[in-house]
Structure formats: structure tokens, C-alpha cells
Residue frames relative to the residue before (quaternion, step in Angstrom):
aa qw qx qy qz dx dy dz
M 1.0000 0.0000 0.0000 0.0000 0.00 0.00 0.00
K 0.3375 -0.8173 0.4310 0.1799 3.53 -0.14 1.32
A 0.6091 0.5636 -0.3491 0.4353 3.60 1.11 -0.68
L 0.6649 0.4913 -0.2862 0.4844 3.50 1.08 -0.74
Q 0.6041 0.5341 -0.3374 0.4858 3.53 1.02 -0.75
E 0.6671 0.4987 -0.2951 0.4682 3.58 0.76 -0.91
K 0.6518 0.4774 -0.3168 0.4969 3.64 0.89 -0.73
I 0.6381 0.5016 -0.3639 0.4569 3.59 0.82 -0.70
K 0.6800 0.4980 -0.2983 0.4478 3.58 0.89 -1.01
Q 0.7134 0.4518 -0.2544 0.4714 3.61 1.00 -0.83
D 0.8445 0.2109 -0.0822 0.4853 3.59 0.75 -0.82
G 0.5270 0.6306 -0.4001 0.4057 3.64 1.27 -0.16
L 0.1725 -0.7756 0.5941 0.1252 3.57 -1.02 0.70
V 0.2977 -0.7334 0.5905 0.1575 3.52 -0.76 1.06
L 0.1721 -0.8246 0.5357 0.0589 3.56 -0.50 1.21
S 0.7412 -0.1061 0.0528 0.6607 3.54 1.31 -0.44
D 0.7217 -0.4422 0.3444 0.4061 3.46 -1.39 -0.06
Q 0.6800 0.4515 -0.2427 0.5243 3.56 1.43 -0.13
V 0.7913 0.3433 -0.0869 0.4984 3.56 0.95 -0.98
L 0.0273 -0.7561 0.6539 0.0068 3.53 -0.98 1.06
K 0.2659 -0.7773 0.5597 0.1089 3.58 -0.83 1.09
V 0.0093 -0.8093 0.5844 -0.0584 3.65 -0.60 1.17
D 0.3052 0.8095 -0.4780 0.1522 3.59 1.12 0.47
S 0.5696 0.6189 -0.3825 0.3824 3.61 1.22 -0.24
F 0.8193 0.2168 -0.0791 0.5248 3.51 1.32 -0.34
L 0.7792 0.3637 -0.1431 0.4899 3.59 1.22 -0.44
N 0.8657 0.0372 0.0084 0.4990 3.65 0.64 -0.95
H 0.7057 0.2939 -0.3429 0.5459 3.47 0.93 0.88
Q 0.6935 0.1084 -0.0476 0.7106 3.54 0.96 -1.10
V 0.2409 -0.7748 0.5791 0.0795 3.62 -1.00 0.94
D 0.2461 -0.7232 0.6247 0.1621 3.50 -1.11 0.93
P 0.3319 -0.7800 0.4910 0.2009 3.62 -0.15 1.19
V 0.6721 0.4967 -0.3524 0.4211 3.64 0.76 -0.77
L 0.6582 0.4917 -0.3130 0.4765 3.54 0.98 -0.82
M 0.6092 0.5283 -0.3495 0.4772 3.73 1.17 -0.75
K 0.6170 0.5269 -0.3589 0.4614 3.64 0.93 -0.76
K 0.6980 0.4546 -0.3120 0.4570 3.62 0.74 -0.88
M 0.6265 0.5188 -0.3348 0.4758 3.64 1.03 -0.62
G 0.6176 0.5293 -0.3432 0.4697 3.62 1.06 -0.73
E 0.6347 0.5381 -0.2918 0.4716 3.56 1.08 -0.92
E 0.6864 0.4816 -0.2858 0.4639 3.52 0.90 -0.80
F 0.6231 0.5201 -0.3377 0.4766 3.58 0.98 -0.77
A 0.6216 0.5622 -0.3023 0.4540 3.55 1.04 -1.09
R 0.6645 0.5088 -0.3009 0.4571 3.62 0.86 -1.00
L 0.6906 0.4974 -0.2846 0.4412 3.52 0.87 -1.04
F 0.8243 0.2771 -0.1147 0.4801 3.69 0.94 -0.82
R 0.3718 0.7829 -0.4506 0.2140 3.59 1.29 0.08
K 0.7321 0.4509 -0.2470 0.4469 3.51 0.99 -0.58
D 0.5669 0.6462 -0.3322 0.3883 3.48 1.41 0.06
G 0.4417 -0.7295 0.4182 0.3128 3.57 1.27 0.11
V 0.1727 0.8244 -0.5258 0.1183 3.56 1.02 0.71
T 0.1593 -0.8049 0.5654 0.0841 3.64 -0.91 0.74
K 0.7830 0.1026 -0.0581 0.6108 3.52 1.23 -0.32
I 0.1440 -0.7418 0.6367 0.1539 3.55 -1.24 0.49
L 0.1824 -0.7961 0.5761 0.0341 3.42 -0.92 1.08
T 0.0723 0.7592 -0.6430 0.0699 3.57 -0.94 0.94
L 0.4737 -0.6296 0.5586 0.2591 3.44 -1.62 0.10
E 0.4446 -0.6631 0.5076 0.3238 3.52 -1.02 0.80
S 0.7322 -0.2300 -0.6199 -0.1633 1.52 -2.08 1.25
S 0.5721 0.6388 -0.3726 0.3547 3.60 1.05 -0.81
G 0.7198 0.4621 -0.3144 0.4118 3.68 0.81 -0.60
I 0.5005 0.6879 -0.4289 0.3038 3.61 1.24 -0.36
S 0.6430 0.5607 -0.3533 0.3840 3.74 0.74 -0.85
P 0.7792 0.3689 -0.2310 0.4509 3.50 0.66 -1.17
A 0.5764 0.5618 -0.3632 0.4693 3.57 1.35 -0.51
L 0.6355 0.5241 -0.3284 0.4622 3.57 0.89 -0.85
M 0.6781 0.4602 -0.3358 0.4643 3.69 0.74 -0.81
A 0.6351 0.5036 -0.3492 0.4702 3.67 0.97 -0.75
A 0.6347 0.5169 -0.3483 0.4567 3.63 0.98 -0.82
L 0.6193 0.5227 -0.3398 0.4773 3.67 0.97 -0.84
E 0.6576 0.4929 -0.3144 0.4751 3.69 0.73 -0.86
L 0.7761 0.3635 -0.2042 0.4731 3.62 0.78 -0.98
K 0.3802 -0.7692 0.4464 0.2541 3.58 1.36 -0.10
V 0.5306 0.5720 -0.4103 0.4722 3.51 1.00 0.91
P 0.5768 -0.5902 0.4315 0.3643 3.62 -1.18 0.52
M 0.3099 -0.7101 0.6127 0.1562 3.50 -1.33 0.62
V 0.0813 -0.7671 0.6348 0.0435 3.67 -0.86 0.84
F 0.0783 -0.7839 0.6081 0.0977 3.54 -1.03 0.76
A 0.4605 -0.6536 0.5313 0.2801 3.53 -1.14 0.83
R 0.3293 -0.7535 0.5435 0.1684 3.51 -0.90 0.90
K 0.3378 -0.7270 0.5425 0.2511 3.56 -1.02 0.60
K 0.7671 0.1700 -0.1851 0.5902 3.61 1.13 -0.13
K 0.4557 -0.6946 0.5053 0.2334 3.45 -1.17 0.87
P 0.3221 -0.7450 0.5508 0.1944 3.64 -0.56 1.19
L 0.6610 -0.5400 0.3844 0.3518 3.50 -1.30 0.44
T 0.6813 0.4880 -0.2685 0.4750 3.51 1.24 -0.67
Q 0.5649 0.6235 -0.3941 0.3700 3.59 1.27 -0.11
S 0.4590 -0.6589 0.5257 0.2807 3.56 -0.91 0.98
A 0.5945 -0.5589 0.4557 0.3558 3.56 -1.40 0.17
D 0.5614 0.6256 -0.3598 0.4050 3.59 1.32 -0.37
V 0.3677 0.7458 -0.4701 0.2959 3.63 0.28 1.28
Y 0.4210 -0.6145 0.5985 0.2947 3.39 -1.40 0.27
T 0.0820 -0.8146 0.5731 0.0349 3.58 -0.98 0.71
A 0.0546 0.7596 -0.6476 0.0230 3.58 -1.18 0.55
T 0.3810 -0.7136 0.5385 0.2359 3.49 -1.28 0.41
V 0.0361 -0.8130 0.5811 0.0097 3.60 -0.83 0.86
H 0.2027 -0.7725 0.5862 0.1359 3.49 -1.03 0.77
S 0.2205 -0.7748 0.5654 0.1774 3.69 -0.92 0.82
F 0.4573 -0.6934 0.5142 0.2139 3.46 -0.80 1.13
T 0.7163 0.4675 -0.2726 0.4405 3.53 0.74 -1.04
K 0.7630 0.3609 -0.2035 0.4961 3.62 0.93 -0.94
N 0.3046 -0.7748 0.4936 0.2515 3.59 1.31 -0.35
T 0.5457 0.5775 -0.4259 0.4327 3.55 0.97 0.98
T 0.2412 -0.7257 0.6182 0.1816 3.59 -1.21 0.44
H 0.1132 -0.7718 0.6257 -0.0062 3.58 -1.07 1.04
E 0.3071 -0.6258 0.6751 0.2415 3.49 -1.36 0.48
I 0.1098 -0.7967 0.5886 0.0829 3.56 -0.63 1.07
I 0.1886 -0.7834 0.5876 0.0734 3.45 -1.22 0.60
V 0.0488 -0.7290 0.6802 0.0591 3.50 -1.42 0.65
S 0.4834 -0.6322 0.5161 0.3167 3.62 -0.94 0.86
R 0.5017 -0.6322 0.5123 0.2936 3.58 -1.09 0.80
A 0.5618 0.6252 -0.3752 0.3908 3.63 1.19 -0.51
F 0.7634 0.4324 -0.1889 0.4411 3.51 1.10 -0.77
L 0.7645 0.2605 -0.1236 0.5765 3.56 1.35 -0.18
T 0.0994 0.8314 -0.5390 0.0913 3.53 -0.48 1.14
N 0.6768 -0.4955 0.3398 0.4255 3.61 -1.31 0.15
R 0.5572 0.5760 -0.4043 0.4407 3.62 1.18 0.10
D 0.6374 0.5989 -0.3066 0.3755 3.65 1.18 -0.44
K 0.1889 -0.7096 0.6611 0.1539 3.44 -1.32 0.58
V 0.1663 -0.8675 0.4687 0.0079 3.47 -0.24 1.34
L 0.1254 -0.7431 0.6520 0.0836 3.51 -1.11 0.82
I 0.2771 -0.7512 0.5870 0.1199 3.57 -0.72 1.14
I 0.0010 -0.7593 0.6507 -0.0039 3.53 -1.02 0.86
D 0.1034 0.7641 -0.6339 0.0609 3.50 -1.10 0.85
D 0.6434 -0.5614 0.3690 0.3669 3.53 -1.42 0.45
F 0.8211 0.0949 -0.0009 0.5629 3.55 0.71 -1.08
L 0.0901 -0.7415 0.6578 0.0964 3.52 -1.39 0.41
A 0.0294 0.7892 -0.6050 0.1015 3.54 -0.41 1.37
Y 0.8315 0.0842 0.0136 0.5489 3.50 0.15 -1.23
G 0.4816 -0.7380 0.3720 0.2916 3.62 1.18 -0.14
Q 0.3807 0.7692 -0.4568 0.2341 3.56 1.32 0.12
A 0.6392 0.5290 -0.3124 0.4627 3.54 0.98 -1.04
A 0.6351 0.5209 -0.2970 0.4869 3.64 0.94 -0.95
E 0.6443 0.5149 -0.3203 0.4661 3.65 0.80 -0.88
G 0.6811 0.4981 -0.3047 0.4418 3.51 0.76 -0.94
L 0.6814 0.4589 -0.2839 0.4945 3.68 0.95 -0.94
I 0.5869 0.5389 -0.3739 0.4747 3.69 1.12 -0.52
D 0.6454 0.5309 -0.3210 0.4457 3.51 0.92 -0.87
I 0.6406 0.5317 -0.2918 0.4710 3.58 1.03 -0.83
V 0.6354 0.5303 -0.3008 0.4740 3.56 1.11 -0.89
K 0.6361 0.5281 -0.2873 0.4837 3.57 1.11 -0.87
Q 0.6720 0.4779 -0.3313 0.4585 3.62 0.88 -0.94
A 0.6668 0.4725 -0.3337 0.4697 3.69 1.00 -0.55
G 0.4793 -0.6562 0.4859 0.3217 3.62 1.12 -0.15
A 0.4769 0.6891 -0.4307 0.3350 3.62 1.29 0.09
N 0.4733 -0.6499 0.5084 0.3085 3.55 -1.27 0.29
L 0.3304 -0.7310 0.5627 0.1996 3.65 -0.91 0.78
S 0.2645 -0.7685 0.5665 0.1361 3.68 -0.59 1.09
G 0.7237 -0.3686 0.2717 0.5163 3.53 0.96 -0.64
I 0.3582 -0.7237 0.5355 0.2476 3.55 -1.31 -0.01
G 0.2164 -0.7728 0.5905 0.0851 3.51 -0.91 1.00
I 0.0751 -0.8052 0.5882 -0.0066 3.58 -0.64 1.08
V 0.4215 -0.6564 0.5578 0.2835 3.67 -1.02 0.80
I 0.8367 -0.0629 0.0385 0.5427 3.60 0.51 -0.99
E 0.1474 -0.7938 0.5861 0.0680 3.54 -0.72 1.09
K 0.2403 -0.7209 0.6282 0.1669 3.61 -1.05 0.68
A 0.3299 -0.8004 0.4891 0.1067 3.46 -0.16 1.45
F 0.6571 0.5313 -0.2988 0.4435 3.54 1.19 -0.67
Q 0.6733 0.3857 -0.2978 0.5561 3.61 1.30 0.10
P 0.6439 -0.6695 0.2686 0.2548 3.55 -0.99 0.91
G 0.4676 0.7352 -0.4318 0.2332 3.61 1.19 -0.34
G 0.6834 0.4970 -0.3068 0.4380 3.52 0.73 -1.00
E 0.6755 0.5244 -0.2851 0.4329 3.51 0.81 -1.04
R 0.6523 0.5091 -0.3011 0.4739 3.57 1.09 -0.91
L 0.6669 0.4803 -0.3293 0.4649 3.67 0.88 -0.83
R 0.6708 0.4923 -0.2888 0.4735 3.69 0.87 -0.89
S 0.6291 0.5297 -0.3482 0.4500 3.67 1.03 -0.54
R 0.6730 0.4501 -0.2958 0.5069 3.54 1.29 -0.33
G 0.6106 -0.5637 0.3715 0.4141 3.62 1.26 0.21
I 0.5274 0.6017 -0.4577 0.3877 3.72 1.06 0.06
R 0.4269 -0.6976 0.5401 0.1986 3.39 -1.14 1.11
V 0.0304 -0.7872 0.6153 -0.0269 3.49 -0.79 1.21
E 0.0255 -0.7639 0.6446 0.0176 3.58 -0.77 0.91
S 0.0866 -0.7886 0.6087 -0.0083 3.56 -0.84 1.16
L 0.4245 -0.7395 0.4726 0.2229 3.51 -0.94 0.85
A 0.7602 0.0629 -0.0476 0.6448 3.49 1.25 -0.54
V 0.1082 -0.7980 0.5925 0.0193 3.64 -0.66 0.99
I 0.1906 -0.8017 0.5632 0.0618 3.56 -0.48 1.30
Q 0.3409 -0.7357 0.5562 0.1822 3.59 -0.77 1.11
S 0.8312 -0.0653 0.1290 0.5368 3.53 0.83 -1.11
L 0.1963 -0.7486 0.6193 0.1321 3.61 -1.23 0.50
K 0.3484 0.7717 -0.4734 0.2431 3.55 1.28 0.31
N 0.8368 0.1891 -0.1787 0.4818 3.53 -1.25 0.79
G 0.6130 -0.5773 0.3358 0.4222 3.59 1.16 0.59
T 0.6180 0.5442 -0.3435 0.4515 3.68 1.19 0.25
V 0.3554 -0.7069 0.5746 0.2090 3.55 -1.05 0.81
S 0.0104 0.7896 -0.6136 0.0028 3.60 -0.77 1.02
F 0.2507 -0.7899 0.5479 0.1139 3.56 -0.72 1.11
L 0.5032 -0.5568 0.5590 0.3526 3.49 -1.34 0.44
E 0.5239 -0.6762 0.4117 0.3143 3.58 -0.82 0.69
E 0.7436 0.1378 -0.1081 0.6453 3.55 1.11 -0.67
A 0.4559 -0.6321 0.5652 0.2705 3.52 -1.22 0.79
Y 0.5787 -0.5900 0.4157 0.3797 3.63 -1.05 0.59
A 0.3393 -0.7033 0.5865 0.2149 3.60 -1.01 0.78
N 0.7849 -0.3291 0.2525 0.4603 3.47 -1.47 0.19
């Protein structure tokens, strides 16, 4: 997605050869026009898959997931990192480690919002080591739902998450695929991975 690549080049900050900061448009301040375009692209990629729910992880995945849900006209569910006082005990749980924040969370989704009748599209902001995706896949499995695929805003191809998921036959569609962050420069793969 050229608009996303241009935004990353213009406003992304390379903090190291492993970390790209995109908080000016994706995961702190949000560019709604770009989010709408990303939602349209995810919907185009997965429209024929019969998606009934979109699942993401709070908080950075919510914006692109919501825009995709709007385009596909399906509900969006986000996995919580903390159980609110109002949450019943009837939840699916999984453990997720964040590479960037170096934290581990138990994530939860209410059983009321994800069932074995659902076809689920997972959407997240980044794919690096794949632990967030693995946690969300675990929740989809616990629900007995079908996984339609995973939509990623930015994939770091130099880290193993995407390759690991695809080697298991999981469809992963990434809007921007970064080949390298070396020398403070973002280099994209010319073609995003196909199915």
C-alpha cells in the first residue's frame, strides 16, 4: 500500500535496526484518512472470505481493525489486557509477550462475543515475532471459530513472525512489509507476501 509506505517514510522514526516508531499516525496519534484507506484495503483482501468478526488486541490494533470492520460491516472485538470489574469470568484467555514493550500480558475476550459460528479476521498494527498473533489465534481456537486470516498494517520481514505463521498455512496479508531498518533507513520489500 503506497500511501502507507509514504507515511512511514515521511513520519516514521527508526529507533534501532529492530524498532520503528509510528506513533504520529498509527498507535498514539491516529491519521483517520490513512486508517480509512487501510480499512478499505483489508476489506478488499478479505471480502470474499465470509468474515463475521474482526479480532484485534488493544490498543494499537483497534483503529485499523475498526475501519476494516466498518468496510466489511461486521463487529470488531478487541482482546483486553486487563480484566475490568464489570467483566464476567466467562472469558477466553491467552498469554502475549510484546517485543517492543518487553511486557507479557494475559489477554481476555468474552465468550459472548466470539463463538464457533464465527469466521474471524485478525488485524494488528505490527508483525515482528508473531506473539500477539499467536495469542489471538489461540483465542480463536478456544472459541471453536474459523480463522479467515491475519491482516497486518506493518510487517517486519527480517523478524520471524510472518514466516512462522505462513509456514503453518495461515494466510497473512501485510499492507507494508519492511525488509530492513539498518542505518536508520526503512527499506520495503517491493512486493508484499501473497497468500
